[in-house]
N, C-alpha and C positions, 0 to 999 in steps of 0.2 A: 629583613625584612620585612615585611608589615602581620602580622595576626592573622591578615584574615586572606594571607597568602598563603599562611604557610601549611604542609600535610602533616596528618597526623598518624601513626601507627600507637594503638592498642593491649599490648599485654594483658590479660584476663588472668586472672590470681582466682584462689578461692583453698578451700580446707584441703590439705591434702590431693595440692600442687605438684609435682617432682622437681624440686627445686629446679635444678641443671634444666628442663624440659620455656623457668620464663626466666630465669636467669644470664646462662644461655647469649641464649636471642637478643636477652638486653642491651650482654657486655656486647656483643655484635654491633646494632642500634643503639645505643648511647655514647659509644668510642664515633660513632660514624654521625651522626644529628649534633654534638659538642666540637667533633672537630671541626666539618665539615658546615657552618650552619645555613653558608651562602646554600646546597643546596635546598634549602628552603625543607628540611623535616622537623617530623619530633616524635617524642615516646615516648610514653607515658602506660604505668601502670592501672589499670580497676577491678575493682572488686566487686563479689553484692552486692555489701550495706558502703561499698566506701574502709571499715576498718581494715586495721590487718587482717595476714591471714598467717597463720600458722600448716606452711608445708608438709609433702609427708614425711620426712626425713628430721623431724623436728624447728626448725631455722622457718624465725619467723619475721615476716615480710610485709611493708606499711606501701600501703597503695595511695596515688592522686588521685582518684577519685573514684565514687559511690556510678555503680553502671549506669546507673541511667538519670548520671548528669552529667556521665561525659562528656569533654565536645564530641565535635561531630567525627568519624573517624574515614579513610582514605586506607585503613590497610588494618584487620583484628586479626589478633598469633590467638590462639587457643591452644593451651601443653596439656597435658594429660597429668598424668598420674595414679594413683589411688581415684582418688576424690573425684574422675570423671565417672565412676560401676558408678554411684547414684545417680549421678545427671540421664544417666541412658532413660533410666524412667524416669527423672523430671521433666514432665511435663511444664513447666512454668519458665525453666530453665532453652530447654527446646524449643521451645517458638520465643524465648530471645534472642535465644545461637538462627531461629527462620530472621527474625524483625532484622539480624543486623545484616542476612542475607540480603535481603530490599534494601537497604541502604548502603552497605560496605561495597565498593567497589572490588578489596581482594583480598581477601577469610583466606586465611594459613591457618595451619595447625603441627603439632612438635607431642612425637610417639602416641597417644593413644587421644589426643583431644582429636585425633581425625575419623573417632568411634561414636563418641559425639558428633563430630559431626556430619556422618551415618546414618544416627537416631533421628535427625531430625530431613532426612530426604537429602541432605546437601551432596551425596553423595551421590546420586544414579544417573548410572550406566558413565562412570565419568575412571579416569585412573590413580588408581592411591595405593599410599605405604599409609603402614605404624610401624610401636616397635612387633619384634619379632615373633615375641610371645603373642603378640596379640591379635596376626592374622586371619587366623583363622575365624578369626571371633566377631573380625571386619566381613571376611565373604559370608559371615551370618548375617547379620547387621540388617544387612546390605547383600546377596546377589548377582544384583547386574551392577556392581562397583569389579573395576578388571585390579585387581591385588599386587603389586606392582615389590613381589614378595623383595626381592635386590638391589630396589634404588635407593638411597639415601635420602634423595626426598622427589614428589615429583612435581611443580609442575606446570597444569591442565588452566591457564588464560589464569580467569580471574577466583582460579580454587589454588592452594599450592601445597603440598600434607608432607612429613617432612617424618622418619623411620623415631629409630628410640632414643632420647634422653638423647645425647651427644650429638646426634642427626640436627637437633637444631639448628649449632650452628653452623652447620652446610648450610642449611636451611634459611640463615639470616644474612649470607655474605652473598647469598643467589639471590636476597629481597637487597643487596646494595644496586649489585653488580645489574638489577635488570631497574631499580627506580633511579638510579643515582649513571654510574658507567662502572664495569669489568676493570678498569683501575684504581675510582675507587673504593673498589668491594678488595682489588689487592692492598692497595696504601692500608683500609681498616685489617684485612688480617694480619700484615704485618707488625701494626701498631699496634691489635694487641701479641704479638707473638703467636697465633695458629699456624702449629707446624705441625701435626699431630705425628710422632717416632713414637708409635706406642712403647713401653720397654718390656711385653710381655706378648 
C-alpha cells in the first residue's frame, strides 16, 4: 500500500503526560498497525518540539515528529496526566487543539485529556468522560457537557473520550473495532493478552 493511501493516528506527548495514557493505546494501536499493515493505518507520537518528554512518573519517551511538522492525521489521541493542568490555560496549546479539530476527522482523548478538549471548546453540548477524580472539573470547565461518570469511554462520532489511565486501552481497542472490524480488535486483544482479571 502506497504511503499516500495510509491513514495516520497521532498520539500527543508532553511533559508530565501520564505514562499509561499514551503507552496503553500505543501498545494496542502499534500491535494492530504492525501486524495488519494491509488495514492501511500507521501510528506515531508527536511532541511539541519533537524532543523526548519526561512523563508524570519519570519515564522518558521519544517522539517521532514535532507537532508542527507531523504528517496529516486522521486520528489524534490526547492523553492526560498532570501535564494537562497548565494546558487548560495555555492559549497557544488550546488553539493548536482547535486547529486539529478543524483538520483531523477523529479527535480522541484519554483521562484528563478531555479536560483540555473541554477548555478548547470541543465538548460543548456533547457527552464525554474523564478520570473519576476529574469528573467535577470537566463539568466546571463546560456545564453544557453531558458528563458520563460510569462509562469507560464515550464515542460521540467524531470525538471519543475515555476515563482514566487504563481505560485508554479499552478505548484504543474500540478504535480498532471501529476503524477496522470487531474481529480485528479481538485479534489485537488476544495478541497483547489483554483479558483483565484484577487480583484485588
